[in-house]
N, C-alpha and C positions, 0 to 999 in steps of 0.2 A: 648689717644684715648678712646672715650666713649664705654662702653660695649654694645653689641647687646642685645636686649631685647626679651625674649620669654614669651608669654602668654600661660599658661597651663590650659586647660579647661577639668576637669574630676571630676565626683561626688564621685569617690573613692579617699579619701584623702591619703591612703597609696600609691597608684600609683602616684598621683600628687607630693607627697613629695619625692618619689624615683626619679622621673624624674627631679624634681627641684635640688635634691642633685647632680646628675650626671652633669647637665648642669651648675650648679654653679661652680663645680670643673673645668669646661672648660672655666670659666671666662665669662659666660653669666649672665645677670641679669634676674631674673624670677619673675613672679607673678602667683598665683594659684587662680582659681575661680571654683565654683562647679555647676553652672547652666547656661543656655543659656542667660537669661536676664543679669546676672552679667558679662557674657563674652562680650556682646555688650557694656556695660558701661565701662568695663576695656579696651576694644579695643580703645575707644575714649580718655580715660584719660591716659592710660599707653603707647599708641602708639607703640605696639610691632613691631619688625622686622620680627617675625614669630609667628604663632599660632599653638599649638598642640591641636587638637580639638577632644574630644571623641564624638562619635555619639549618644550614649544612655545617654541622660541627662534628668533630671526632667524638666517638663514644655516644653520649646522650645528645640527641639532636635538639634543635631549637623548639620544636613542637612539644617535646617532653619537658623541657625546661619551663616552657610557658605553663603547661599543665601543673607542674609541681608548685610554681609560684602562685598560681591562681587558687590553689587549695587553701592558702593562708593569707593572701594579700591582693589588694587591688592596685598595687603600684603600676603606673602606666607602662605599657610595653609597645615598642615599635619594632616590627619584624623587618629584617633586611634579607632579601633573597634575589638570586638570579632567575628564579622561577616566576614567570609572569602570567601563567595560566590562571584563569578565573577560579578553578578548583582550589589551587594552592592559596590564593588570597582569601577565599571563603573559609577554608579550613582554619587558616591562621586567625581570622577575625572571630570565628565561632569558638575557638579555644580561649578567646579573651583578649587578643591583641587589640590595641587601640588604633593602630595604623599599620600600613604595609608599604614599604618602599622597595622598588625594584632596582637591582644593580644592573649596570652602573648608574649612579645618580650624581646630581650636582650637589656638592657639599653645602652650598648656600640654601638649596631647597631643603636639604636634610635638617639644617639648623632651624629653618622656618617651621618645618613640621614638628620638631621638638618643642619649640616655643608654643605652637598652636595647641598641641596635646596638653602641655603643662597649664596653659591658660584655662582650658576647659575642664581640667581635672581638679577636683577638690579632694585632696587626700584625707581619708579618714583613718583613725587609729585601727590597726588590725593586729592579728595574732603575732606577726613577725615583729611589729614595733614593741609590743608588750613584753615579748619573751627574749628579745635579742638586743636590748638597748645598748649595753656595753659588755656583752658576753660573747666570747668565741668558744664554740663547742666542736670538738673533734673526737674521734675515737680515743677513749681513755684519757682525754685531756679537756679540762674546762678552765678558761681564763676569764675571771670576772673582774672587770675594772671598776665596777660600781662599789663593791665591798672589798676590793683588793684581796681576792682569794684565788688560789690555784689548786686544782685537784688533778693529780696524775695517777692513773690506774687505781682510782678509789682512795688515794692517800692525799691528805692536805699537805701542800708544800709551802714552807715558810720562805718568803722572798721579800727583800727590801723593795720599797716603792719603785725605784728606777729599774730594777731587774724586771719586775712585773710589767711596768709600762713598756719596756723594750720588747718583752715577749708578746704582749697584747698587740703592739703595733705591727710586729712582723707577722704574727698569726692572722691578723686582720687582713693581710694582703698576701695570701698564699701564693708561693712560687714567684713572687715579685722580688727582684734584686734591688738592694739598697746599698749605697756606698756608706762608708763610715761617717763621712761628713754629713750625709743626709740624716743618718740616725742620730748624730750629735745634735743637729738642728731640731729634729722632731722631739727628741726625748729630753735633752738638756737645755735646749733653747739657743737662739742665735747669738746671745750674748755670752754663752758659756766659754770661758777661757780654759781650754784644756787640750788634751792630747787625744788623737784618734785611738790610741791604745786603750783608752777608757772603755770604748765599745768592745774591743777584743777581750778585756778582762770580764766584762759582764756576760758576753757570749759564752766564755769558758765556764763561768759559774752556772749559767743556765743549762749547759750541756751536762755538767756534773750532776745537777739536780734532776734533770728530766731523762737523760740517756737518749737512745734512739728508739724509735717505734717503727713497726712495719708499715704504718700509714703516713708517718710524718717525721721530720727531723729538722734541726737547725743546721744548714749546710753553708760552707764557705764557697764563694765564687772567687777563685784566685785572681788577684790583681784588681778586683772590683769591691767586693764587700760580702754581704750575707743575705740569705733568704730563708724563709720558713717553707721548706719543701713538703708539699702534700702529694702523696702518691695515689 
């Protein structure tokens, strides 16, 4: 049985990593992002079963993220906030949140709330599920893993399967850094007998085909690996 997926949206990495640790121990799959724009991108690519959403985010705040998601999906949302006033709770719930947790909170209680919301939520197919099954869409770039097609600035780009799978994997996790070993494991498999330079060669080919864009690029994190940077 596939693990249920939780998207954690919080600009405090210490909090998001703690939440992720507890949820991972409970056999959930997690992804952490730090701002509202990244949350919307991850919502479409990661397709979470539930979202833990901090209200005080840089740029687009949690209220606006909730509004945007509710326009197309009923995916459960639990809001996280240091604001404990009744007005803030009511506003969050009226916007469509399923629960509201006040910081600081006990991680065990948070896990219990997540499980409770998932138990009482029967997820129905929605617009996001239908349109973003295995597709990443960014300005001037569409990566479709369903039919193995890439379009960049209106032009279809020919790519071997592994190149496309690598691009899709990185673009599905914007701004997240992956080591070469992690990319080998995810794309080529744990039993792949090869050299981490395989990743370097594929990244080089992707850069030659895609170039840089004002909103995104494949960037090197020296001494660690690579990430798909979304500005």
